[in-house]
Every structure is written in C-alpha cells, then in structure tokens.
N, C-alpha and C positions, 0 to 999 in steps of 0.2 A: 603486588597491591592486594588489599583485602577486598573482598566482594562489596561490600559497602563503598570503600573508597572510590571503586570503580562505577559505581552507580551515581556517585555525586559527581564526578568529572564528567563532561560532554562525552557522550558514545556516539561513534559512528552510525548507530542504529537510529538515533533520535532525528526527527525531521517528518517532512512531509513527501509521502512516495505514492506514485501513480501507478495503478495496476494496469494490467494489458486492456480491459475494457474501460480505461480512463477514469474510473472512479479514484478517488484519492484518499489515503489513510495518514493519521498524523501519530507519529510514535513519540511518545516521553517517557520519562521516569513516572514511575507510580508506586505504591506500596507495595505491589506483587513483583517489581522488577521493572520492566517495560511494557506500558500497555500502548495499543493501537486503536485508534477511534476512527470511524468512517466520518470524513470531514467535508468530502465532495462525493455527490451521489450523481452519477453518469447510468442511466437505466439502458442496458445493453438492449438492442433491439431482437437479437436471436431470441425465438421461441414466441415472440410476439406477431399478432397479427398487424396489419398496416393501421388499423383502427385504434389498438392499444397502444401502439408505437407513437402514434400522434397525440393521443390522450397522456401519454406519459411524459412528452415534450413539454407540454403545458403546465403540468404539475410543479409546485414549488416542493423545495425539499422536505419541508414539515408535513408535506401531506403523504409520505412513504413510510409505511410501517412494516413491521417485521412478520409479514403473514406467513411466511414459509417456515417459520420456527417450529421444531418438533414440539415443544411445550406449548399448548394452547393458551396458556396463562401469560404468555410473552409475545404473543402476536399482535398485542395492540402497542407493544412500545415503538417510539419512534426510529426510522434508520438515521436520520441525521444524528451525528455524534456516537452512533453505537459502538461500543465496546467490543472488537472484534479479535484483537490478539492480546496474549499475556505472554510475555517472553521473559526469559532468565538467561544469563551468560552461561553459554555452554562450554565443553571442554576445550575448544579453541576460540582464539580471540575474535574469530569472523564468523563463529556459529552463537546462535541464541535458541534455545530450546524452549517449547511450551504449548500453549492451545490455540487453536485457530479456528474462529465461527467464519461459516461459510453461509451468507444470507442466502444464496441462491438455492441452497437445498435445505437451510435450517438446520444444519448439524454443527457440531464441534468436533474436531479433530486434532489429535495429538500431531505435533510436527516441529519445524525448525525453520528457520531463516538463517541463510547463508550470504555473507555478504561477498558479492563477486567482483567488486570494485569500490571507489571512493562514492559512487553514485547510482551503484546498481544493486541489487539484491536477488535472491531467488527465494520464493516462499514455498515450503514443502509441506503439505498436508498427509497425513500418514493414517492406515489402518492396519488391521491386523499386527498389532506390535512392532509398528512402523517396519513392516516387510514391504507393503506396498505403498509408495509415495508418489504423489502427483504434484506437481510444481507449476510455479508461473512467475515469470521475471518481472519485476517492478523497476522503477527509475525514479530517482530523487527529482523533485520537482525543483527548478533552480530557485535561488533566491531571488533574483530578480524578477522572474515571474510573480514569485508572492508579494513581494514590494509592489510591482506594478498592480496588483489586484487591490491592495490596500489603499493605495494611492487613488484608484477609480471608484472606491466605496463614497457614498455621499457622507459627507461631513454633519455629525448632529450637535 
C-alpha cells in the first residue's frame, strides 16, 4: 500500500490519547502525516507551590499559554489545541517517526511513537542523534468516555 493510501485509511495512531499526567492529545491525519493537538489540559502539581496548584485548578483551558517556549515570540500562544506532535509512518507498521514538542520545557525533540497494543503507545523523545531517548506510556481514551463527555455538554 502506498504511503498516501495508508494515510487515507484510518490508522491505529488516530484517536484521543491520555498522557501519564492525564492531559490528552488528539492525533489525526494532517498534511504533514499525523498531527497531535493538546485537547485536554491537566496541570501537573509537581513543581508548583500549593498556592500555584490552587490557582491552576480554577483556570479555564483558554487561560493557559505556552510560557516556557524557547522562542519568545511563541510564548503568548494558547496551550489549548496546541500542535505538539508531527508524525510520519516509520519503517515498521507500529512505529511513527517525527517531532515532539514538550510544553513542560518548551523544546522540540526528534522522536517516535511506538504502538505497544491496540490502546497503548510509548512516546519517545530523543536527543544526540537519537542516542538518548526518554519515553512515556500513553493510553487511548475509550470511545464510551468520549461519547459520555459529548452527551454531558450543554446543548446550544
């Protein structure tokens, strides 16, 4: 199957994925291959004072900005729906190579995603020509949970 055909049919990488710190990233087909966007923000309490954690818990998603970005011109962009992943099919059907933006340190890393099961993946960001990699396991958000959220939203 040609790469363009592979991108047109649903890929197991597509969907809503929950990171270890409970934020969620939606991965979908885009002109670059597959793109992941931060669609649910959960602020980790680690590194925050009790006052900062309390303030963060009362903030709405549109009040979070990319303050830690290395590029000062990007520090005012909203975190909600932030483009964090750009992935392309790798040399194995369960591997997707690309770039990973880490909003916790404001840096972009080369890396890859490995599907470890139908609803699990390992995200790996790498430095030094992919010699040193650090990973995190993500799980797919169940469709029933996504459907329940939609039903719970107020009708307009």
